[in-house]
Backbone as CSV, one residue per row, in Angstrom:
resi,resn,N_x,N_y,N_z,CA_x,CA_y,CA_z,C_x,C_y,C_z
1,UNK,-97.853,-108.329,75.761,-97.736,-109.266,74.685,-98.167,-110.654,75.118
2,UNK,-97.929,-111.020,76.347,-98.344,-112.329,76.815,-97.261,-113.371,76.625
3,UNK,-97.580,-114.560,77.038,-96.629,-115.657,76.963,-97.093,-116.674,75.935
4,UNK,-96.140,-117.324,75.304,-96.452,-118.393,74.368,-95.490,-119.555,74.633
5,UNK,-95.660,-120.649,73.904,-94.813,-121.816,74.094,-93.376,-121.495,73.699
6,UNK,-92.428,-122.236,74.262,-91.029,-122.062,73.908,-90.809,-122.477,72.460
7,UNK,-90.034,-121.671,71.751,-89.744,-121.949,70.345,-88.232,-122.002,70.166
8,UNK,-87.594,-122.936,70.816,-86.137,-123.024,70.792,-85.639,-123.484,69.429
9,UNK,-84.689,-122.759,68.869,-84.070,-123.131,67.607,-84.952,-122.964,66.392
10,UNK,-86.045,-122.258,66.492,-86.970,-122.116,65.367,-86.641,-120.927,64.469
11,UNK,-86.217,-119.809,65.053,-85.953,-118.616,64.250,-84.951,-117.711,64.957
12,UNK,-84.606,-116.617,64.311,-83.610,-115.706,64.837,-84.183,-114.873,65.985
13,UNK,-83.276,-114.356,66.806,-83.650,-113.458,67.898,-83.154,-112.063,67.525
14,UNK,-84.045,-111.078,67.605,-83.696,-109.691,67.320,-83.515,-108.966,68.643
15,UNK,-82.460,-108.159,68.719,-82.183,-107.399,69.932,-82.129,-105.914,69.577
16,UNK,-82.903,-105.114,70.295,-82.939,-103.676,70.089,-82.565,-102.997,71.394
17,UNK,-81.549,-102.136,71.348,-81.107,-101.398,72.526,-81.379,-99.920,72.272
18,UNK,-82.072,-99.290,73.204,-82.400,-97.872,73.092,-81.562,-97.123,74.114
19,UNK,-80.791,-96.140,73.634,-79.917,-95.352,74.505,-80.267,-93.878,74.384
20,UNK,-79.945,-93.115,75.427,-80.165,-91.672,75.364,-78.950,-91.015,74.723
21,UNK,-78.942,-89.692,74.664,-77.871,-88.969,73.959,-76.512,-89.114,74.642
22,UNK,-76.476,-89.484,75.923,-75.216,-89.681,76.627,-74.702,-91.111,76.520
23,UNK,-75.469,-91.991,75.901,-75.053,-93.371,75.724,-75.528,-94.308,76.825
24,UNK,-76.338,-93.797,77.749,-76.874,-94.658,78.804,-78.034,-95.480,78.254
25,UNK,-78.090,-96.741,78.636,-79.131,-97.630,78.145,-80.461,-97.307,78.825
26,UNK,-81.484,-97.056,78.016,-82.823,-96.792,78.525,-83.625,-98.087,78.555
27,UNK,-83.620,-98.794,77.434,-84.387,-100.028,77.311,-83.634,-101.024,76.455
28,UNK,-83.982,-102.290,76.640,-83.431,-103.351,75.815,-84.548,-104.346,75.513
29,UNK,-84.746,-104.629,74.238,-85.785,-105.566,73.804,-85.085,-106.730,73.122
30,UNK,-85.426,-107.948,73.522,-84.875,-109.155,72.918,-86.056,-110.078,72.606
31,UNK,-86.393,-110.215,71.311,-87.586,-110.964,70.911,-87.286,-111.842,69.705
32,UNK,-88.188,-112.793,69.472,-88.088,-113.647,68.296,-88.458,-112.838,67.049
33,UNK,-88.004,-113.308,65.912,-88.222,-112.608,64.650,-89.707,-112.389,64.357
34,UNK,-90.546,-113.381,64.636,-91.972,-113.250,64.333,-92.673,-112.248,65.244
35,UNK,-92.129,-111.983,66.438,-92.732,-111.042,67.374,-92.206,-109.616,67.203
36,UNK,-91.203,-109.425,66.371,-90.561,-108.114,66.243,-91.488,-107.019,65.707
37,UNK,-92.388,-107.280,64.761,-93.297,-106.201,64.332,-94.148,-105.646,65.471
38,UNK,-94.581,-106.505,66.392,-95.361,-106.035,67.543,-94.521,-105.119,68.426
39,UNK,-93.276,-105.509,68.666,-92.376,-104.709,69.504,-92.053,-103.392,68.812
40,UNK,-91.874,-103.442,67.499,-91.577,-102.222,66.749,-92.730,-101.229,66.828
41,UNK,-93.968,-101.730,66.815,-95.126,-100.848,66.976,-95.138,-100.208,68.364
42,UNK,-94.771,-100.980,69.389,-94.729,-100.452,70.753,-93.661,-99.371,70.877
43,UNK,-92.472,-99.644,70.365,-91.370,-98.681,70.436,-91.717,-97.429,69.632
44,UNK,-92.347,-97.606,68.478,-92.744,-96.477,67.638,-93.721,-95.564,68.367
45,UNK,-94.714,-96.141,69.026,-95.687,-95.303,69.724,-95.112,-94.699,71.004
46,UNK,-94.200,-95.411,71.650,-93.623,-94.925,72.908,-92.676,-93.749,72.683
47,UNK,-91.863,-93.818,71.631,-90.856,-92.784,71.389,-91.196,-91.859,70.223
48,UNK,-92.320,-92.052,69.559,-92.747,-91.161,68.480,-91.787,-91.122,67.320
49,UNK,-91.401,-92.279,66.793,-90.416,-92.348,65.724,-90.983,-92.006,64.353
50,UNK,-92.280,-92.162,64.171,-92.890,-91.858,62.879,-92.715,-92.955,61.855
51,UNK,-92.479,-94.178,62.287,-92.331,-95.315,61.381,-93.724,-95.779,60.969
52,UNK,-93.911,-96.000,59.669,-95.189,-96.490,59.160,-95.059,-97.996,58.980
53,UNK,-95.911,-98.741,59.688,-95.877,-100.199,59.625,-97.198,-100.665,59.031
54,UNK,-97.118,-101.346,57.891,-98.324,-101.844,57.237,-98.531,-103.302,57.605
55,UNK,-99.755,-103.627,57.906,-100.114,-105.003,58.210,-100.521,-105.676,56.905
56,UNK,-99.813,-106.737,56.516,-100.085,-107.378,55.232,-101.394,-108.153,55.218
57,UNK,-101.948,-108.440,56.381,-103.207,-109.169,56.408,-104.398,-108.267,56.070
58,UNK,-104.230,-106.962,56.196,-105.300,-106.008,55.865,-105.195,-105.674,54.378
59,UNK,-106.239,-105.920,53.600,-106.169,-105.627,52.162,-106.089,-104.123,51.900
60,UNK,-105.318,-103.749,50.903,-105.199,-102.353,50.529,-106.325,-101.990,49.561
61,UNK,-106.518,-100.710,49.321,-107.632,-100.235,48.503,-107.581,-100.738,47.054
62,UNK,-106.395,-100.791,46.477,-106.289,-101.123,45.066,-106.015,-102.598,44.793
63,UNK,-106.156,-103.457,45.758,-105.924,-104.883,45.540,-106.997,-105.513,44.655
64,UNK,-108.141,-104.902,44.540,-109.203,-105.453,43.715,-108.893,-105.353,42.237
65,UNK,-107.911,-104.500,41.847,-107.571,-104.297,40.445,-106.872,-105.517,39.869
66,UNK,-106.139,-106.244,40.667,-105.345,-107.379,40.166,-106.175,-108.475,39.587
């Protein structure tokens, strides 16, 4: 993901803890709200969750109808 400037007090921090079936912690992700979609894509591909994440910057097929 890389590094960016400090954004203290700008937005919320999301924390995701991944545990196995016995309750042992496998991973812990702590990121800013704006970076969470990127982390969610990483977790989705790593663990095969099947979550569909749409990027709002990419136009959809039927947007020309509006």
